C-alpha positions, 0 to 999 in steps of 0.5 A: 762579450760585446766584441764576439757579438759584433763579430757574429753580426758582421759574419751574418751580414757577410754570409747573406748573399743579398744584403751586401749588394743592397748596401752598395747598390741602393745608395748608387741607384737612389743618388743617380736616379732620384735627384732627376726623377724627384725634380720639382723644377718647372720646365718643358711646360707644353704651351698652346698659343692662340694668336688672334693678332698676328702682328710684330708685337705678338710674334715678338712675345711668342719668341720671348716666351719660347726662348725662356727655356721654361715652355715648349710650344706644342701648337699655334691654334687658330681658335680657343676651342681647338686649343682647349682640345689640345689640353683635353687630349693632354698635348698642352698644359697652358693656353695663351690667347692673344686678343685682336688688335693686341699691337694696336691697343699697346701703341695707342692706349698703352695697354692690352690684354691676354688670357692664360688658361691652365690645366690645374689637374696638377695644381703645383704645375699650373700655379708655377707655370702660370706665374712664370708666364705672367712674369715673362709677360710683365717683363715684356711689358716693361721692355715695350714701355722703356722703348716707347719712352726712349722713342718719345724722348727722341732717343735721349737716354732715360734714367732707369733702374734694373733689379738683379736678384742674387740667390744665396747658397744656390745661385743657379736655383738647381733643385738637385742641390736642394735634394741631394743632401736630403736623399742621403738622410733618406738612405740612412733612414731606410738602411739603418732603420730597416736592417736592424729590425729585420735582422732581429725578426729574422732571428726570431723566425729562424729560432737562433735568437733563443740561443742568445736568450739562454746565455748570460748576455745582458740586454744592453750588450745585445742591443749595442751588438745590433746597433754598432754594425749598422752604425758602420754600415750607415757610414759606408752609405754616407761615404758612397752618397757624398762621393756620388754628390761630389763627382756626379753633381759637383756638390760638396759640403760648404761647412765642416765635414766633422759636423756631418760626422757628429750628427750622422753618428747620433742620427744612425743610433736614432733610426737604428733604435727605432728599428729595434723597438719595432722589432721587439714588438714584431714576431714576423718579418711581415709585421716588421715591414708593415710597421716600419713602412707605415712610420717611415712614410709618414716621417719622410713626408713630414720631414721637409724632403719635398715641401718646406715644413713652414708651408705645412698647416699649424697642426702638422708643424707641431707634429714634426717636432717629434720627427727626427728626420726633420732635424737631420734633414735641416742639418745636412742642408745647412752644412752642405748649402750654407756652411753652418757651424755646430753652434748654429745647430745646437737645437737640432743636436739636443733634439737628436740626442734626446731621440737617441737616448729615448729610443735606445732606452726603449729598445733595451727595456722592451727587449724580452730576454727569457732565462 
């Protein structure tokens, strides 16, 4: 009986003119566009400079800032008021004002001051941009200090040390490496969560589900027949995502591929079960879409996709305990970036298993089958 019901589901999917195209096109579009569009790297910050000194040292500082690759020099303004106009018009994000006698104070007193003004409408951009600019200024100050010490010592070698940071698991700090595994989780959530819910509600609206309800098919068999086809679809989506990650971005899992397969198997049953629960309480397609959209948006935003869970308020971190996306997001990043083994992710495994059992049991119990 299960075999015939699964065969019916695949035939319905095949006969749908739109659904097979969506299953292929959505992963391709999201994997090719989202890692670039959802990039939180701070580059190309528009910089306006007010150089009141026009000295060798100030010119050298400007060259160091613009050659860093993080800032784009939009204009060199004669006064602070004119530079502020460029921020108000949206042509600049940050103003760097170099004071009068900048070089003279550095040479005679060993210190000088500059002013950084940031457009904080986008708080993250302003904070990171100002921090990056301050880091460049600190580095420039260190260079001048070392040159001054060596000159004072008559050109003799001065013992110094340098710090060479090593970034583990993402040595080039490429944001796409961080985003791509998480986007696969989002794809699986959208397709294997939405589609089962819309499938059942669509049958309710068409009246075809009544034909199943009058048969001796058990509720658990009916739910399994709805879950298994979308489990297969989920793996098709995962394969497409992993192939695009490998050949477009050069990102391959550092850990065991079987670990990803195991957790994906459980996770698909989690989100499909959630979709079935919602469909059991929805009578129209519109109801199901709104309810799914409501939950999916909250789950995605609180999963750690864009911001780390550890940076959220304490009450929000407690809520994420009940978010299955968070656990699978952690698994994908740990396996892809760190090469973590199954033994290091047992807490995520038991959490996802608990969600899978709870949601699918709920789906079976809440399905109303009339004789």
